[in-house]
C-alpha positions as CSV (number, residue, x, y, z in Angstrom):
1,X,171.8,11.2,-47.9
2,X,169.7,13.1,-45.3
3,X,169.6,16.8,-45.5
4,X,171.3,18.5,-42.5
5,X,169.0,19.9,-39.9
6,X,168.8,23.7,-39.5
7,X,169.2,25.4,-36.1
8,X,168.2,29.0,-35.5
9,X,170.2,30.7,-32.7
10,X,168.5,33.7,-31.2
11,X,170.9,35.6,-29.0
12,X,172.2,39.2,-28.9
13,X,175.6,38.2,-27.5
14,X,178.1,38.0,-30.4
15,X,180.4,35.7,-28.6
16,X,177.6,33.2,-27.9
17,X,176.5,33.4,-31.6
18,X,180.0,32.7,-32.8
19,X,180.7,29.9,-30.3
20,X,177.4,28.2,-31.1
21,X,177.8,28.6,-34.9
22,X,181.2,27.0,-34.8
23,X,180.1,24.1,-32.5
24,X,176.8,23.4,-34.4
25,X,178.4,23.5,-37.8
26,X,181.2,21.2,-36.6
27,X,178.3,18.8,-35.5
28,X,176.8,18.9,-39.0
29,X,174.0,21.4,-38.6
30,X,173.1,24.4,-40.8
31,X,173.0,27.5,-38.6
32,X,170.9,30.6,-38.9
33,X,171.3,33.6,-36.5
34,X,169.1,36.4,-35.1
35,X,170.1,39.1,-32.6
36,X,166.6,40.2,-31.6
37,X,163.0,38.9,-31.4
38,X,161.6,40.6,-34.5
39,X,164.4,39.2,-36.7
40,X,163.9,35.8,-35.2
41,X,160.2,35.7,-36.0
42,X,160.9,36.9,-39.6
43,X,163.5,34.2,-40.1
44,X,161.2,31.5,-38.7
45,X,158.5,32.5,-41.1
46,X,160.7,32.4,-44.1
47,X,163.2,29.6,-43.3
48,X,161.2,27.2,-41.1
49,X,164.2,25.9,-39.0
50,X,164.1,22.5,-37.5
51,X,164.9,23.7,-34.0
52,X,165.4,27.0,-32.2
53,X,167.8,28.0,-29.4
54,X,166.3,31.1,-27.8
55,X,167.8,33.5,-25.3
56,X,165.3,35.3,-23.1
57,X,167.1,38.6,-22.5
58,X,166.7,40.0,-26.1
59,X,166.6,43.7,-27.1
60,X,163.1,44.8,-28.2
61,X,160.9,41.8,-27.8
62,X,161.6,39.7,-24.7
63,X,162.3,36.0,-25.3
64,X,159.0,35.0,-23.7
65,X,157.1,37.2,-26.0
66,X,158.9,35.7,-29.0
67,X,158.1,32.2,-27.7
68,X,154.5,33.1,-27.3
69,X,154.1,34.5,-30.8
70,X,156.0,31.6,-32.2
71,X,153.7,29.1,-30.6
72,X,150.7,30.7,-32.2
73,X,151.8,29.4,-35.6
74,X,154.6,26.9,-35.2
75,X,155.4,23.8,-33.2
76,X,159.1,24.0,-33.8
77,X,161.1,22.6,-30.9
78,X,162.6,25.4,-28.7
79,X,165.5,25.2,-26.3
80,X,165.6,28.3,-24.0
81,X,169.2,29.2,-23.4
82,X,169.3,31.8,-20.6
83,X,171.2,33.2,-17.7
84,X,167.9,33.5,-15.8
85,X,168.1,30.6,-13.4
86,X,165.0,31.5,-11.3
87,X,162.5,28.6,-11.1
88,X,159.6,30.9,-12.0
89,X,161.4,31.8,-15.3
90,X,161.7,28.2,-16.1
91,X,158.1,27.4,-15.3
92,X,156.9,30.4,-17.3
93,X,159.0,29.3,-20.3
94,X,157.6,25.8,-20.2
95,X,154.0,27.1,-19.8
96,X,154.4,29.2,-22.9
97,X,155.7,26.3,-24.9
98,X,159.5,25.8,-24.5
99,X,160.6,22.2,-25.0
100,X,163.7,22.5,-22.8
101,X,165.6,25.0,-20.7
102,X,169.4,25.3,-20.4
103,X,171.1,27.7,-18.1
104,X,174.1,29.9,-19.0
105,X,177.0,29.1,-18.6
106,X,176.4,25.8,-20.3
107,X,178.3,22.8,-21.6
108,X,178.2,22.4,-25.4
109,X,178.2,18.6,-25.1
110,X,175.0,18.7,-23.0
111,X,173.4,21.2,-25.4
112,X,174.1,19.1,-28.4
113,X,172.7,16.1,-26.7
114,X,169.5,17.9,-25.9
115,X,169.2,19.1,-29.5
116,X,169.5,15.5,-30.7
117,X,166.8,14.3,-28.3
118,X,164.3,17.0,-29.5
119,X,165.1,16.3,-33.2
120,X,164.5,12.6,-32.7
121,X,161.2,13.4,-31.0
122,X,160.3,15.7,-33.9
123,X,161.0,12.9,-36.4
124,X,159.0,10.5,-34.4
125,X,156.0,12.9,-34.3
126,X,156.1,13.3,-38.1
127,X,155.7,9.5,-38.4
128,X,153.2,9.3,-35.6
129,X,150.1,7.1,-35.8
130,X,147.4,6.2,-33.3
131,X,149.8,3.7,-31.8
132,X,152.4,5.4,-29.5
133,X,155.5,3.7,-28.1
134,X,157.2,4.3,-24.8
135,X,160.0,1.9,-24.0
136,X,158.6,-1.6,-24.4
137,X,155.0,-0.4,-24.1
138,X,152.6,0.2,-27.0
139,X,149.7,2.7,-26.4
140,X,146.8,2.2,-28.8
141,X,144.8,5.5,-28.7
142,X,141.8,4.1,-30.6
143,X,141.5,0.9,-28.6
144,X,142.4,2.7,-25.3
145,X,144.9,-0.1,-24.4
146,X,148.5,-0.3,-23.2
147,X,150.4,-3.5,-24.1
148,X,153.8,-4.9,-23.0
149,X,154.4,-7.5,-25.6
150,X,151.2,-9.7,-25.4
151,X,150.3,-8.5,-21.9
152,X,147.6,-6.0,-21.3
153,X,148.5,-3.3,-18.7
154,X,145.2,-2.4,-17.0
155,X,144.8,1.4,-16.6
156,X,141.9,3.4,-15.5
157,X,140.5,5.9,-18.1
158,X,142.2,8.8,-16.3
159,X,145.5,6.9,-16.0
160,X,145.4,6.1,-19.7
161,X,144.7,9.8,-20.6
162,X,147.5,10.9,-18.4
163,X,150.0,8.4,-19.8
164,X,148.9,9.2,-23.4
165,X,149.3,12.9,-22.8
166,X,152.9,12.5,-21.6
167,X,153.9,10.1,-24.4
168,X,152.4,12.3,-27.1
169,X,154.8,15.0,-25.8
170,X,157.7,12.6,-25.4
171,X,160.9,14.5,-24.6
172,X,159.1,17.7,-23.7
173,X,158.6,18.8,-20.1
174,X,154.9,19.4,-19.2
175,X,154.3,21.6,-16.2
176,X,152.0,20.6,-13.4
177,X,149.5,23.2,-14.5
178,X,149.5,22.0,-18.1
179,X,148.9,18.4,-17.1
180,X,146.2,19.2,-14.5
181,X,144.4,21.5,-17.0
182,X,144.5,19.0,-19.8
183,X,143.3,16.0,-17.8
184,X,141.1,17.5,-15.1
185,X,140.3,21.0,-16.4
186,X,141.3,24.6,-15.5
187,X,139.5,24.5,-12.2
188,X,142.1,21.9,-10.9
189,X,145.4,23.5,-11.9
190,X,146.4,24.0,-8.3
191,X,145.7,20.4,-7.2
192,X,149.3,19.2,-7.3
193,X,148.8,16.5,-4.7
194,X,146.1,14.9,-6.9
195,X,148.4,14.7,-9.8
196,X,151.2,13.2,-7.7
197,X,148.8,10.4,-6.6
198,X,147.9,9.5,-10.2
199,X,151.6,9.6,-11.3
200,X,152.4,7.3,-8.5
201,X,149.6,4.9,-9.4
202,X,150.6,5.0,-13.1
203,X,154.3,4.3,-12.3
204,X,153.3,1.2,-10.2
205,X,151.7,-0.2,-13.3
206,X,154.1,0.7,-16.1
207,X,157.6,1.0,-14.6
208,X,159.8,-2.0,-14.1
209,X,161.1,-0.2,-10.9
210,X,158.6,2.4,-9.8
211,X,161.1,3.8,-7.2
212,X,163.5,4.6,-10.1
213,X,161.2,5.5,-12.9
214,X,162.4,5.7,-16.5
215,X,159.2,6.0,-18.6
216,X,157.9,9.0,-16.6
217,X,160.5,11.3,-15.1
218,X,160.0,14.0,-12.6
219,X,161.4,17.5,-13.4
220,X,161.7,18.8,-9.8
221,X,159.6,21.9,-9.1
222,X,158.2,22.0,-12.7
223,X,156.5,18.9,-13.9
224,X,157.0,15.6,-15.7
225,X,158.2,14.2,-19.0
226,X,158.1,10.9,-20.9
227,X,161.2,9.6,-22.6
């Protein structure tokens, strides 16, 4: 029998803590709690939770600082759960290393679904080889090829690197700046139009219906993610 996953909830609101503990335990998770950033970092270092739900408005260390310090040592999936609904806050969170962002007030069903997606992604990453899978496509990193069954999908070197980057981070939103920096370098982080052109070209080659993409999804105003 598989050991239950452990979720760390970092939030200074007692009602949120209690609500999430009840809902998560009912869903079969072990639950750890922290009311501030320093306590959260201590628990992460000792308990190594499988996933973290992180509020931004914490006493002491702000949630962004906690996330930044966490990312220096751990790749644990993080869902930011915050009342801050400004787009710049979301972009900043993703740039620092958040995997997902849920606004308060929130629906517990949606939150549980997002947790399941990230945990599946984490399990897949632990079993990852040099052959990645996205839908019915297989991406061979060593051979630099993308196959649909026995059919070779012909991509340019840049298209291949872009697709491989997104699939390696399956389920995680990558911001425009992260993608541009990784593929074209820091000098091109503002060249959003360039990125859109390549995403469009890539979708024409890999999507069954490029006008309704499934493999590469747009996160409006923020970036892209691969499912």
